[in-house]
Biopython code that builds the backbone (N, CA, C, O; Angstrom):
import numpy as np
from Bio.PDB.StructureBuilder import StructureBuilder

atoms = [
    (1, "MET", "N", (15.282, 12.349, -1.616)),
    (1, "MET", "CA", (15.682, 11.149, -0.920)),
    (1, "MET", "C", (15.781, 10.005, -1.921)),
    (1, "MET", "O", (14.874, 9.803, -2.729)),
    (2, "ASP", "N", (16.836, 9.287, -1.872)),
    (2, "ASP", "CA", (17.063, 8.165, -2.771)),
    (2, "ASP", "C", (16.622, 6.871, -2.095)),
    (2, "ASP", "O", (17.192, 6.495, -1.071)),
    (3, "PRO", "N", (15.595, 6.164, -2.655)),
    (3, "PRO", "CA", (15.144, 4.914, -2.046)),
    (3, "PRO", "C", (16.245, 3.873, -1.931)),
    (3, "PRO", "O", (16.228, 3.048, -1.018)),
    (4, "ALA", "N", (17.200, 3.905, -2.847)),
    (4, "ALA", "CA", (18.277, 2.927, -2.812)),
    (4, "ALA", "C", (19.124, 3.082, -1.557)),
    (4, "ALA", "O", (19.782, 2.133, -1.132)),
    (5, "GLN", "N", (19.113, 4.255, -0.968)),
    (5, "GLN", "CA", (19.859, 4.504, 0.264)),
    (5, "GLN", "C", (19.350, 3.601, 1.388)),
    (5, "GLN", "O", (20.128, 3.182, 2.245)),
    (6, "HIS", "N", (18.070, 3.304, 1.390)),
    (6, "HIS", "CA", (17.475, 2.496, 2.453)),
    (6, "HIS", "C", (17.320, 1.032, 2.071)),
    (6, "HIS", "O", (17.303, 0.162, 2.942)),
    (7, "THR", "N", (17.209, 0.756, 0.787)),
    (7, "THR", "CA", (16.945, -0.615, 0.353)),
    (7, "THR", "C", (18.117, -1.256, -0.367)),
    (7, "THR", "O", (18.176, -2.479, -0.500)),
    (8, "GLY", "N", (19.048, -0.440, -0.831)),
    (8, "GLY", "CA", (20.158, -0.966, -1.597)),
    (8, "GLY", "C", (19.850, -1.130, -3.075)),
    (8, "GLY", "O", (20.750, -1.387, -3.874)),
    (9, "VAL", "N", (18.580, -0.982, -3.446)),
    (9, "VAL", "CA", (18.154, -1.136, -4.834)),
    (9, "VAL", "C", (17.157, -0.037, -5.148)),
    (9, "VAL", "O", (16.231, 0.207, -4.375)),
    (10, "SER", "N", (17.340, 0.621, -6.272)),
    (10, "SER", "CA", (16.405, 1.679, -6.649)),
    (10, "SER", "C", (15.131, 1.077, -7.229)),
    (10, "SER", "O", (15.152, -0.059, -7.703)),
    (11, "PRO", "N", (14.010, 1.824, -7.202)),
    (11, "PRO", "CA", (12.782, 1.331, -7.830)),
    (11, "PRO", "C", (12.970, 0.982, -9.302)),
    (11, "PRO", "O", (12.364, 0.029, -9.792)),
    (12, "ALA", "N", (13.803, 1.741, -10.013)),
    (12, "ALA", "CA", (14.036, 1.453, -11.426)),
    (12, "ALA", "C", (14.719, 0.097, -11.597)),
    (12, "ALA", "O", (14.411, -0.644, -12.531)),
    (13, "GLN", "N", (15.654, -0.228, -10.687)),
    (13, "GLN", "CA", (16.334, -1.517, -10.771)),
    (13, "GLN", "C", (15.380, -2.671, -10.477)),
    (13, "GLN", "O", (15.569, -3.775, -10.988)),
    (14, "ARG", "N", (14.382, -2.431, -9.677)),
    (14, "ARG", "CA", (13.390, -3.464, -9.372)),
    (14, "ARG", "C", (12.344, -3.566, -10.473)),
    (14, "ARG", "O", (11.559, -4.515, -10.494)),
    (15, "GLY", "N", (12.324, -2.599, -11.390)),
    (15, "GLY", "CA", (11.338, -2.616, -12.457)),
    (15, "GLY", "C", (10.054, -1.914, -12.079)),
    (15, "GLY", "O", (9.026, -2.140, -12.717)),
    (16, "TYR", "N", (10.078, -1.061, -11.052)),
    (16, "TYR", "CA", (8.873, -0.381, -10.594)),
    (16, "TYR", "C", (8.692, 0.973, -11.243)),
    (16, "TYR", "O", (7.676, 1.629, -11.011)),
    (17, "GLY", "N", (9.618, 1.404, -12.027)),
    (17, "GLY", "CA", (9.461, 2.692, -12.686)),
    (17, "GLY", "C", (10.675, 3.559, -12.482)),
    (17, "GLY", "O", (11.676, 3.128, -11.909)),
    (18, "SER", "N", (10.583, 4.757, -12.943)),
    (18, "SER", "CA", (11.681, 5.703, -12.881)),
    (18, "SER", "C", (11.831, 6.275, -11.489)),
    (18, "SER", "O", (10.851, 6.410, -10.756)),
    (19, "THR", "N", (13.062, 6.613, -11.123)),
    (19, "THR", "CA", (13.289, 7.266, -9.842)),
    (19, "THR", "C", (13.271, 8.779, -9.979)),
    (19, "THR", "O", (13.407, 9.491, -8.985)),
    (20, "ALA", "N", (13.105, 9.277, -11.195)),
    (20, "ALA", "CA", (13.065, 10.723, -11.400)),
    (20, "ALA", "C", (11.727, 11.257, -10.905)),
    (20, "ALA", "O", (10.687, 11.004, -11.512)),
    (21, "ILE", "N", (11.758, 11.991, -9.810)),
    (21, "ILE", "CA", (10.531, 12.450, -9.171)),
    (21, "ILE", "C", (9.686, 13.292, -10.112)),
    (21, "ILE", "O", (8.461, 13.170, -10.105)),
    (22, "GLY", "N", (10.295, 14.129, -10.907)),
    (22, "GLY", "CA", (9.529, 14.997, -11.783)),
    (22, "GLY", "C", (8.808, 14.263, -12.902)),
    (22, "GLY", "O", (7.906, 14.828, -13.521)),
    (23, "SER", "N", (9.176, 13.034, -13.173)),
    (23, "SER", "CA", (8.593, 12.336, -14.317)),
    (23, "SER", "C", (7.429, 11.427, -13.948)),
    (23, "SER", "O", (6.846, 10.793, -14.828)),
    (24, "ILE", "N", (7.082, 11.351, -12.677)),
    (24, "ILE", "CA", (6.011, 10.444, -12.292)),
    (24, "ILE", "C", (4.817, 11.208, -11.768)),
    (24, "ILE", "O", (4.941, 12.335, -11.286)),
    (25, "GLY", "N", (3.653, 10.579, -11.867)),
    (25, "GLY", "CA", (2.436, 11.162, -11.325)),
    (25, "GLY", "C", (2.368, 10.916, -9.830)),
    (25, "GLY", "O", (3.315, 10.399, -9.238)),
    (26, "PRO", "N", (1.252, 11.285, -9.217)),
    (26, "PRO", "CA", (1.119, 11.193, -7.769)),
    (26, "PRO", "C", (1.392, 9.807, -7.192)),
    (26, "PRO", "O", (2.055, 9.700, -6.160)),
    (27, "THR", "N", (0.907, 8.756, -7.821)),
    (27, "THR", "CA", (1.146, 7.413, -7.290)),
    (27, "THR", "C", (1.560, 6.442, -8.386)),
    (27, "THR", "O", (1.387, 5.231, -8.241)),
    (28, "ASP", "N", (2.101, 6.960, -9.474)),
    (28, "ASP", "CA", (2.477, 6.108, -10.601)),
    (28, "ASP", "C", (3.691, 5.251, -10.276)),
    (28, "ASP", "O", (4.574, 5.675, -9.531)),
    (29, "ARG", "N", (3.733, 4.115, -10.802)),
    (29, "ARG", "CA", (4.786, 3.117, -10.899)),
    (29, "ARG", "C", (5.881, 3.101, -9.846)),
    (29, "ARG", "O", (6.978, 2.618, -10.127)),
    (30, "LEU", "N", (5.636, 3.597, -8.670)),
    (30, "LEU", "CA", (6.560, 3.331, -7.584)),
    (30, "LEU", "C", (6.104, 2.081, -6.849)),
    (30, "LEU", "O", (6.778, 1.601, -5.938)),
    (31, "LEU", "N", (4.967, 1.568, -7.249)),
    (31, "LEU", "CA", (4.399, 0.378, -6.640)),
    (31, "LEU", "C", (4.606, -0.811, -7.567)),
    (31, "LEU", "O", (4.735, -0.636, -8.779)),
    (32, "PRO", "N", (4.640, -2.003, -7.016)),
    (32, "PRO", "CA", (4.816, -3.179, -7.872)),
    (32, "PRO", "C", (3.621, -3.377, -8.799)),
    (32, "PRO", "O", (2.524, -2.907, -8.498)),
    (33, "PRO", "N", (3.817, -4.060, -9.909)),
    (33, "PRO", "CA", (2.738, -4.279, -10.872)),
    (33, "PRO", "C", (1.524, -4.987, -10.274)),
    (33, "PRO", "O", (0.414, -4.834, -10.784)),
    (34, "SER", "N", (1.710, -5.748, -9.218)),
    (34, "SER", "CA", (0.587, -6.480, -8.625)),
    (34, "SER", "C", (-0.474, -5.550, -8.050)),
    (34, "SER", "O", (-1.592, -5.991, -7.781)),
    (35, "VAL", "N", (-0.152, -4.279, -7.858)),
    (35, "VAL", "CA", (-1.138, -3.317, -7.371)),
    (35, "VAL", "C", (-2.314, -3.230, -8.342)),
    (35, "VAL", "O", (-3.442, -2.959, -7.932)),
    (36, "ASP", "N", (-2.051, -3.459, -9.618)),
    (36, "ASP", "CA", (-3.112, -3.401, -10.621)),
    (36, "ASP", "C", (-4.183, -4.463, -10.396)),
    (36, "ASP", "O", (-5.303, -4.331, -10.888)),
    (37, "ARG", "N", (-3.846, -5.511, -9.657)),
    (37, "ARG", "CA", (-4.818, -6.573, -9.387)),
    (37, "ARG", "C", (-5.654, -6.303, -8.136)),
    (37, "ARG", "O", (-6.572, -7.065, -7.834)),
    (38, "LEU", "N", (-5.354, -5.247, -7.417)),
    (38, "LEU", "CA", (-6.139, -4.911, -6.229)),
    (38, "LEU", "C", (-7.543, -4.487, -6.626)),
    (38, "LEU", "O", (-7.754, -3.965, -7.721)),
    (39, "PRO", "N", (-8.497, -4.708, -5.742)),
    (39, "PRO", "CA", (-9.838, -4.177, -6.021)),
    (39, "PRO", "C", (-9.790, -2.655, -5.996)),
    (39, "PRO", "O", (-8.856, -2.082, -5.435)),
    (40, "PRO", "N", (-10.772, -1.989, -6.588)),
    (40, "PRO", "CA", (-10.777, -0.523, -6.609)),
    (40, "PRO", "C", (-10.623, 0.088, -5.216)),
    (40, "PRO", "O", (-9.992, 1.134, -5.065)),
    (41, "GLU", "N", (-11.195, -0.556, -4.203)),
    (41, "GLU", "CA", (-11.090, -0.022, -2.844)),
    (41, "GLU", "C", (-9.646, -0.047, -2.347)),
    (41, "GLU", "O", (-9.215, 0.863, -1.638)),
    (42, "GLY", "N", (-8.900, -1.089, -2.719)),
    (42, "GLY", "CA", (-7.497, -1.192, -2.323)),
    (42, "GLY", "C", (-6.637, -0.148, -3.003)),
    (42, "GLY", "O", (-5.770, 0.461, -2.376)),
    (43, "ARG", "N", (-6.880, 0.060, -4.296)),
    (43, "ARG", "CA", (-6.138, 1.104, -5.018)),
    (43, "ARG", "C", (-6.467, 2.483, -4.453)),
    (43, "ARG", "O", (-5.592, 3.343, -4.347)),
    (44, "ASP", "N", (-7.738, 2.689, -4.090)),
    (44, "ASP", "CA", (-8.147, 3.961, -3.491)),
    (44, "ASP", "C", (-7.378, 4.213, -2.194)),
    (44, "ASP", "O", (-6.916, 5.327, -1.950)),
    (45, "LEU", "N", (-7.242, 3.179, -1.364)),
    (45, "LEU", "CA", (-6.493, 3.323, -0.114)),
    (45, "LEU", "C", (-5.052, 3.727, -0.393)),
    (45, "LEU", "O", (-4.544, 4.664, 0.224)),
    (46, "LEU", "N", (-4.389, 3.039, -1.308)),
    (46, "LEU", "CA", (-3.001, 3.377, -1.625)),
    (46, "LEU", "C", (-2.875, 4.797, -2.152)),
    (46, "LEU", "O", (-1.949, 5.519, -1.780)),
    (47, "GLN", "N", (-3.798, 5.203, -3.016)),
    (47, "GLN", "CA", (-3.738, 6.561, -3.555)),
    (47, "GLN", "C", (-3.899, 7.593, -2.447)),
    (47, "GLN", "O", (-3.234, 8.628, -2.461)),
    (48, "ARG", "N", (-4.772, 7.320, -1.496)),
    (48, "ARG", "CA", (-4.976, 8.272, -0.397)),
    (48, "ARG", "C", (-3.781, 8.318, 0.552)),
    (48, "ARG", "O", (-3.477, 9.372, 1.111)),
    (49, "LEU", "N", (-3.110, 7.199, 0.736)),
    (49, "LEU", "CA", (-1.938, 7.160, 1.612)),
    (49, "LEU", "C", (-0.706, 7.771, 0.958)),
    (49, "LEU", "O", (0.179, 8.277, 1.648)),
    (50, "LEU", "N", (-0.645, 7.727, -0.365)),
    (50, "LEU", "CA", (0.555, 8.159, -1.081)),
    (50, "LEU", "C", (0.417, 9.508, -1.770)),
    (50, "LEU", "O", (1.224, 9.839, -2.639)),
    (51, "ARG", "N", (-0.572, 10.279, -1.407)),
    (51, "ARG", "CA", (-0.723, 11.611, -2.017)),
    (51, "ARG", "C", (0.503, 12.460, -1.708)),
    (51, "ARG", "O", (0.998, 12.449, -0.581)),
    (52, "PRO", "N", (0.997, 13.199, -2.705)),
    (52, "PRO", "CA", (2.201, 14.012, -2.508)),
    (52, "PRO", "C", (2.048, 15.069, -1.416)),
    (52, "PRO", "O", (2.993, 15.335, -0.674)),
    (53, "ASP", "N", (0.881, 15.663, -1.316)),
    (53, "ASP", "CA", (0.651, 16.699, -0.308)),
    (53, "ASP", "C", (0.226, 16.026, 1.003)),
    (53, "ASP", "O", (-0.847, 15.424, 1.057)),
    (54, "PRO", "N", (1.038, 16.116, 2.052)),
    (54, "PRO", "CA", (0.714, 15.455, 3.322)),
    (54, "PRO", "C", (-0.639, 15.859, 3.895)),
    (54, "PRO", "O", (-1.265, 15.081, 4.615)),
    (55, "ARG", "N", (-1.093, 17.070, 3.582)),
    (55, "ARG", "CA", (-2.389, 17.522, 4.113)),
    (55, "ARG", "C", (-3.556, 16.773, 3.489)),
    (55, "ARG", "O", (-4.652, 16.765, 4.049)),
    (56, "GLU", "N", (-3.337, 16.143, 2.337)),
    (56, "GLU", "CA", (-4.403, 15.421, 1.644)),
    (56, "GLU", "C", (-4.407, 13.924, 1.955)),
    (56, "GLU", "O", (-5.344, 13.221, 1.578)),
    (57, "ARG", "N", (-3.371, 13.428, 2.637)),
    (57, "ARG", "CA", (-3.275, 11.999, 2.938)),
    (57, "ARG", "C", (-4.202, 11.606, 4.078)),
    (57, "ARG", "O", (-4.641, 12.444, 4.865)),
    (58, "LEU", "N", (-4.490, 10.302, 4.148)),
    (58, "LEU", "CA", (-5.194, 9.777, 5.315)),
    (58, "LEU", "C", (-4.276, 9.960, 6.516)),
    (58, "LEU", "O", (-3.107, 9.576, 6.474)),
    (59, "ARG", "N", (-4.808, 10.548, 7.588)),
    (59, "ARG", "CA", (-3.942, 10.848, 8.725)),
    (59, "ARG", "C", (-4.486, 10.358, 10.053)),
    (59, "ARG", "O", (-3.841, 10.537, 11.086)),
    (60, "SER", "N", (-5.653, 9.749, 10.045)),
    (60, "SER", "CA", (-6.199, 9.307, 11.326)),
    (60, "SER", "C", (-6.943, 7.990, 11.152)),
    (60, "SER", "O", (-7.337, 7.621, 10.045)),
    (61, "LEU", "N", (-7.123, 7.299, 12.251)),
    (61, "LEU", "CA", (-7.880, 6.056, 12.227)),
    (61, "LEU", "C", (-9.319, 6.313, 11.807)),
    (61, "LEU", "O", (-9.917, 5.497, 11.107)),
    (62, "LEU", "N", (-9.872, 7.431, 12.226)),
    (62, "LEU", "CA", (-11.247, 7.762, 11.853)),
    (62, "LEU", "C", (-11.376, 7.912, 10.336)),
    (62, "LEU", "O", (-12.335, 7.413, 9.746)),
    (63, "GLN", "N", (-10.427, 8.590, 9.705)),
    (63, "GLN", "CA", (-10.448, 8.721, 8.245)),
    (63, "GLN", "C", (-10.311, 7.355, 7.581)),
    (63, "GLN", "O", (-10.984, 7.072, 6.590)),
    (64, "LEU", "N", (-9.454, 6.522, 8.120)),
    (64, "LEU", "CA", (-9.248, 5.194, 7.565)),
    (64, "LEU", "C", (-10.518, 4.353, 7.655)),
    (64, "LEU", "O", (-10.850, 3.623, 6.722)),
    (65, "GLN", "N", (-11.218, 4.454, 8.763)),
    (65, "GLN", "CA", (-12.437, 3.674, 8.957)),
    (65, "GLN", "C", (-13.533, 4.061, 7.970)),
    (65, "GLN", "O", (-14.427, 3.261, 7.697)),
    (66, "ARG", "N", (-13.475, 5.244, 7.447)),
    (66, "ARG", "CA", (-14.535, 5.741, 6.559)),
    (66, "ARG", "C", (-14.342, 5.370, 5.096)),
    (66, "ARG", "O", (-15.272, 5.527, 4.305)),
    (67, "ILE", "N", (-13.180, 4.887, 4.713)),
    (67, "ILE", "CA", (-12.986, 4.546, 3.306)),
    (67, "ILE", "C", (-13.626, 3.194, 3.013)),
    (67, "ILE", "O", (-13.816, 2.375, 3.912)),
    (68, "ALA", "N", (-13.954, 2.975, 1.754)),
    (68, "ALA", "CA", (-14.726, 1.798, 1.339)),
    (68, "ALA", "C", (-14.061, 0.481, 1.728)),
    (68, "ALA", "O", (-14.748, -0.469, 2.105)),
    (69, "LEU", "N", (-12.750, 0.412, 1.641)),
    (69, "LEU", "CA", (-12.055, -0.840, 1.909)),
    (69, "LEU", "C", (-12.305, -1.350, 3.323)),
    (69, "LEU", "O", (-12.357, -2.560, 3.543)),
    (70, "TYR", "N", (-12.458, -0.452, 4.270)),
    (70, "TYR", "CA", (-12.564, -0.853, 5.672)),
    (70, "TYR", "C", (-13.931, -0.615, 6.299)),
    (70, "TYR", "O", (-14.068, -0.774, 7.512)),
    (71, "GLN", "N", (-14.932, -0.246, 5.539)),
    (71, "GLN", "CA", (-16.230, 0.083, 6.127)),
    (71, "GLN", "C", (-16.863, -1.083, 6.865)),
    (71, "GLN", "O", (-17.578, -0.868, 7.843)),
    (72, "HIS", "N", (-16.623, -2.300, 6.430)),
    (72, "HIS", "CA", (-17.243, -3.460, 7.069)),
    (72, "HIS", "C", (-16.254, -4.236, 7.935)),
    (72, "HIS", "O", (-16.514, -5.379, 8.314)),
    (73, "TYR", "N", (-15.141, -3.621, 8.239)),
    (73, "TYR", "CA", (-14.109, -4.268, 9.035)),
    (73, "TYR", "C", (-14.486, -4.229, 10.511)),
    (73, "TYR", "O", (-15.119, -3.274, 10.960)),
    (74, "ARG", "N", (-14.113, -5.234, 11.257)),
    (74, "ARG", "CA", (-14.448, -5.325, 12.682)),
    (74, "ARG", "C", (-13.415, -4.541, 13.505)),
    (74, "ARG", "O", (-12.431, -5.107, 13.982)),
    (75, "TRP", "N", (-13.648, -3.258, 13.662)),
    (75, "TRP", "CA", (-12.676, -2.387, 14.309)),
    (75, "TRP", "C", (-12.481, -2.698, 15.785)),
    (75, "TRP", "O", (-11.392, -2.477, 16.314)),
    (76, "ASP", "N", (-13.503, -3.203, 16.462)),
    (76, "ASP", "CA", (-13.321, -3.583, 17.868)),
    (76, "ASP", "C", (-12.316, -4.727, 17.990)),
    (76, "ASP", "O", (-11.530, -4.768, 18.937)),
    (77, "ASP", "N", (-12.344, -5.648, 17.037)),
    (77, "ASP", "CA", (-11.371, -6.742, 17.048)),
    (77, "ASP", "C", (-9.956, -6.234, 16.790)),
    (77, "ASP", "O", (-8.990, -6.770, 17.333)),
    (78, "VAL", "N", (-9.839, -5.206, 15.965)),
    (78, "VAL", "CA", (-8.525, -4.611, 15.716)),
    (78, "VAL", "C", (-7.999, -3.964, 16.996)),
    (78, "VAL", "O", (-6.851, -4.179, 17.386)),
    (79, "ARG", "N", (-8.839, -3.182, 17.635)),
    (79, "ARG", "CA", (-8.422, -2.508, 18.871)),
    (79, "ARG", "C", (-8.014, -3.502, 19.956)),
    (79, "ARG", "O", (-7.086, -3.251, 20.725)),
    (80, "ASN", "N", (-8.708, -4.618, 20.007)),
    (80, "ASN", "CA", (-8.418, -5.635, 21.021)),
    (80, "ASN", "C", (-7.373, -6.646, 20.563)),
    (80, "ASN", "O", (-7.113, -7.638, 21.243)),
    (81, "ARG", "N", (-6.779, -6.381, 19.400)),
    (81, "ARG", "CA", (-5.716, -7.215, 18.825)),
    (81, "ARG", "C", (-6.142, -8.666, 18.618)),
    (81, "ARG", "O", (-5.357, -9.592, 18.821)),
    (82, "LYS", "N", (-7.375, -8.843, 18.220)),
    (82, "LYS", "CA", (-7.870, -10.180, 17.889)),
    (82, "LYS", "C", (-7.617, -10.511, 16.421)),
    (82, "LYS", "O", (-7.722, -11.669, 16.016)),
    (83, "ILE", "N", (-7.284, -9.499, 15.627)),
    (83, "ILE", "CA", (-7.061, -9.673, 14.194)),
    (83, "ILE", "C", (-5.640, -9.233, 13.857)),
    (83, "ILE", "O", (-5.184, -8.173, 14.285)),
    (84, "ARG", "N", (-4.948, -10.070, 13.079)),
    (84, "ARG", "CA", (-3.604, -9.727, 12.605)),
    (84, "ARG", "C", (-3.717, -9.025, 11.250)),
    (84, "ARG", "O", (-4.718, -9.208, 10.557)),
    (85, "PRO", "N", (-2.736, -8.240, 10.858)),
    (85, "PRO", "CA", (-2.782, -7.613, 9.532)),
    (85, "PRO", "C", (-2.976, -8.641, 8.419)),
    (85, "PRO", "O", (-3.632, -8.360, 7.416)),
    (86, "ARG", "N", (-2.417, -9.804, 8.595)),
    (86, "ARG", "CA", (-2.531, -10.867, 7.593)),
    (86, "ARG", "C", (-3.994, -11.254, 7.350)),
    (86, "ARG", "O", (-4.340, -11.705, 6.258)),
    (87, "ASP", "N", (-4.847, -11.082, 8.351)),
    (87, "ASP", "CA", (-6.255, -11.447, 8.225)),
    (87, "ASP", "C", (-7.013, -10.555, 7.239)),
    (87, "ASP", "O", (-8.143, -10.871, 6.865)),
    (88, "LEU", "N", (-6.410, -9.455, 6.819)),
    (88, "LEU", "CA", (-7.044, -8.570, 5.847)),
    (88, "LEU", "C", (-7.077, -9.169, 4.445)),
    (88, "LEU", "O", (-7.877, -8.754, 3.606)),
    (89, "PHE", "N", (-6.215, -10.137, 4.195)),
    (89, "PHE", "CA", (-6.048, -10.673, 2.853)),
    (89, "PHE", "C", (-6.672, -12.048, 2.729)),
    (89, "PHE", "O", (-6.664, -12.834, 3.676)),
    (90, "ASP", "N", (-7.210, -12.333, 1.557)),
    (90, "ASP", "CA", (-7.755, -13.666, 1.331)),
    (90, "ASP", "C", (-6.624, -14.627, 0.957)),
    (90, "ASP", "O", (-5.498, -14.208, 0.690)),
    (91, "ASP", "N", (-6.947, -15.921, 0.943)),
    (91, "ASP", "CA", (-5.927, -16.941, 0.691)),
    (91, "ASP", "C", (-5.265, -16.777, -0.668)),
    (91, "ASP", "O", (-4.058, -16.985, -0.793)),
    (92, "GLN", "N", (-6.033, -16.409, -1.687)),
    (92, "GLN", "CA", (-5.470, -16.247, -3.023)),
    (92, "GLN", "C", (-4.424, -15.135, -3.034)),
    (92, "GLN", "O", (-3.369, -15.270, -3.653)),
    (93, "CYS", "N", (-4.719, -14.057, -2.357)),
    (93, "CYS", "CA", (-3.778, -12.937, -2.291)),
    (93, "CYS", "C", (-2.495, -13.356, -1.582)),
    (93, "CYS", "O", (-1.401, -12.981, -2.003)),
    (94, "LEU", "N", (-2.624, -14.128, -0.514)),
    (94, "LEU", "CA", (-1.456, -14.547, 0.253)),
    (94, "LEU", "C", (-0.582, -15.533, -0.509)),
    (94, "LEU", "O", (0.598, -15.682, -0.189)),
    (95, "LEU", "N", (-1.138, -16.209, -1.510)),
    (95, "LEU", "CA", (-0.366, -17.163, -2.292)),
    (95, "LEU", "C", (0.409, -16.505, -3.424)),
    (95, "LEU", "O", (1.282, -17.137, -4.019)),
    (96, "GLN", "N", (0.106, -15.248, -3.732)),
    (96, "GLN", "CA", (0.795, -14.551, -4.808)),
    (96, "GLN", "C", (2.272, -14.446, -4.472)),
    (96, "GLN", "O", (2.641, -14.130, -3.341)),
    (97, "GLU", "N", (3.108, -14.709, -5.453)),
    (97, "GLU", "CA", (4.547, -14.649, -5.239)),
    (97, "GLU", "C", (5.179, -13.443, -5.914)),
    (97, "GLU", "O", (6.404, -13.321, -5.950)),
    (98, "ASP", "N", (4.360, -12.558, -6.446)),
    (98, "ASP", "CA", (4.899, -11.398, -7.149)),
    (98, "ASP", "C", (5.632, -10.453, -6.213)),
    (98, "ASP", "O", (6.691, -9.927, -6.556)),
    (99, "ASP", "N", (5.073, -10.240, -5.043)),
    (99, "ASP", "CA", (5.641, -9.271, -4.113)),
    (99, "ASP", "C", (6.314, -10.004, -2.967)),
    (99, "ASP", "O", (5.667, -10.374, -1.987)),
    (100, "ILE", "N", (7.601, -10.208, -3.095)),
    (100, "ILE", "CA", (8.331, -10.934, -2.067)),
    (100, "ILE", "C", (9.069, -9.980, -1.134)),
    (100, "ILE", "O", (9.966, -10.391, -0.398)),
    (101, "LEU", "N", (8.690, -8.713, -1.167)),
    (101, "LEU", "CA", (9.373, -7.713, -0.362)),
    (101, "LEU", "C", (8.965, -7.761, 1.102)),
    (101, "LEU", "O", (9.693, -7.258, 1.957)),
    (102, "PHE", "N", (7.820, -8.356, 1.408)),
    (102, "PHE", "CA", (7.311, -8.350, 2.771)),
    (102, "PHE", "C", (7.368, -9.757, 3.350)),
    (102, "PHE", "O", (6.335, -10.343, 3.673)),
    (103, "THR", "N", (8.552, -10.287, 3.480)),
    (103, "THR", "CA", (8.710, -11.673, 3.903)),
    (103, "THR", "C", (8.354, -11.892, 5.363)),
    (103, "THR", "O", (7.996, -13.008, 5.740)),
    (104, "ASP", "N", (8.440, -10.874, 6.188)),
    (104, "ASP", "CA", (8.149, -11.033, 7.612)),
    (104, "ASP", "C", (6.705, -10.748, 7.957)),
    (104, "ASP", "O", (6.342, -10.768, 9.133)),
    (105, "PHE", "N", (5.884, -10.487, 6.983)),
    (105, "PHE", "CA", (4.500, -10.078, 7.226)),
    (105, "PHE", "C", (3.663, -11.242, 7.689)),
    (105, "PHE", "O", (2.469, -11.082, 7.943)),
]
sb = StructureBuilder()
sb.init_structure("model")
sb.init_model(0)
sb.init_chain("A")
sb.init_seg("    ")
for serial, (resi, resn, name, xyz) in enumerate(atoms, 1):
    if name == "N":
        sb.init_residue(resn, " ", resi, " ")
    sb.init_atom(name, np.array(xyz, "f"), 0.0, 1.0, " ", f" {name:<3s}", serial, name[0])
structure = sb.get_structure()
């Protein structure tokens, strides 16, 4: 599958790395450089979501709740829609202008 088919721009054109599937590791450089600034728990989440083998990926809310990034998260508030996805990020993270791909977030 060619990412440019859906976005109009390939990852290589955006500077995210090569589009040659055989030349990249499991979660290498298909992500923007700002991923390197995530805390270890955030990188762990991305690695678990982006594993090449679907059987190894996070596949349920229960699995998600058990990872370090979300262990202290108020899951009842999530279920009751009291928390928006934006509330997961601190103000400094929201001010970053590196990743402008999620303008509607």
